[in-house]
N, C-alpha and C positions, 0 to 999 in steps of 0.2 A: 224637330227641335231646331231651334236658333244657336249660333253660335256664342260661346259662353256660359250656357247652361251645363250642368250635369245631369246626366242621365238618373232618373228616380229610382231605377232598377238596379243601379251601381250596386255591386256588393259593398258591404261595409269596409273590408281592409284596404280600398280604395284608399288613395290619400290625394288631397290637391294640395300641392306646394307653390311656393312662388320660387324662382330659379336659385336664388340664394339658399333656400331652406333645402330645395331639393340636392343642390351641391353639397349641404351639410350632411344630409341623410345618405345620399351616396357615397360619401367620402372621396368627393373629387372637385376640381375647379368649377366655378361659374361658366368659363369658357367652354370646358368640355360638356357640360350640361348641354349648353346653346350647340355645339357641333351635334350631340347626339340629337337633338330636337332637329335640325337641320338634316342631318341623316336619316330620320324616321325611326330610331330605335328608341326613343321617348316619345309618350303620348302630350301633347301639349295644346293648349288655345290660348287667346288673347282676349283679355277683359279690359275695354278704356286703357288701351296701350300696356298695360301689364300681362307677363306671360307667367301662365301657370301650368306647371309639368303633373300629370296623374301617374301616379306610383300605384302599380297593381299588387297588392298583398305584401307591400314592406320592399325596400330598397332590393333584396336579392333577388325577387323576380326580375325587374327590370335591367339588370346589369347583363346586356345582349352583347356587349363588347367583348367579353371572356371567349374565346373560341372553345366550341364543345371538343374539339380533338386535343386538348391539351388537359393534363390533370389539375384538378383544382386543390386536392388534399395536398398537404405538406410533403408527404413520404413521396407522392410521383413527382413533385417538384422537385423535391431532392433528386431521384433518379436521374430525371431529364438534366438536370445542373452536373450530376456526376459525369454522365453521357459527355455533354458539352466539353468538361474538363479534361476527359480521357483523349476527345479528339483535338483539342487545343493542344496538349500535350505530345499528340502524336504529330502534328503539324510542326510543333516547335523543334522536335526531336530532327525530322525529315531537313527543316531549314539549317539547322545547326550541322549537319552532317554533309549539305552542300557545300556551306561556309567553310568547313573543313578541308573540304576537296578543293575547291577553288583556293584556299591559300597555299595546299600543301602543291598545287600545280604552279601558283605563281611562284614558291620559293624554288621549284627545280627549274623554272624559265628562266630566274633570275641567275641561278648558277650557272647555266649554259652560256650566256651572253657576258661576255669578258667587258669589264669596265674599262670606258675609253678614259686614255690619260688627258689631263689638261696640257697644252700646249705649254712648253718651257718659255719661249717668248711670243710674245705677239707679232700675228702676222701682218704684213703690210699689204694694203690693199692693192689688188692688181687691178691696171686700167688697161685696156687697149690703147693703141696708139692714136686711133681715129677719136676716141673719147676725150682723151687728155687734148687735143687739140682743139676741140669743139668748146670746151669750156674756158679754155684759155682765152678765146677770141669773142665770147659772147659778152655783151655788154651789162652792166649790173642792172638790173630792174630798179632799184630805187634810184630815182633822178632828181 
């Protein structure tokens, strides 16, 4: 059988759709259809430069991107989301506890360190005798 021809024994539920039609049927974008074709999760063929997708028995049987270990019904999805929410709440509680402990430690440390008083008079710079004589004798670099 040559490329671009449909198998005559194909079961009637098979559909031959162009990429935009397949995207609409699968309720995904055209780019997603092309990525599935590239991955090999959708059967396709090309005729005169146009790509056609073969959908077996409707859209639901071709949606191979849904992992089988994840629940597909809404009650299962709700259970998974509740579990994730509980885990996130626990992580947030632990983070809040750590922040409170660090804040308390910081306050305790700050109470132990006395504040430095600002000097009442500005201090004069102290120079050694050798430094003062060197700067007085050096010529001005701008001439």
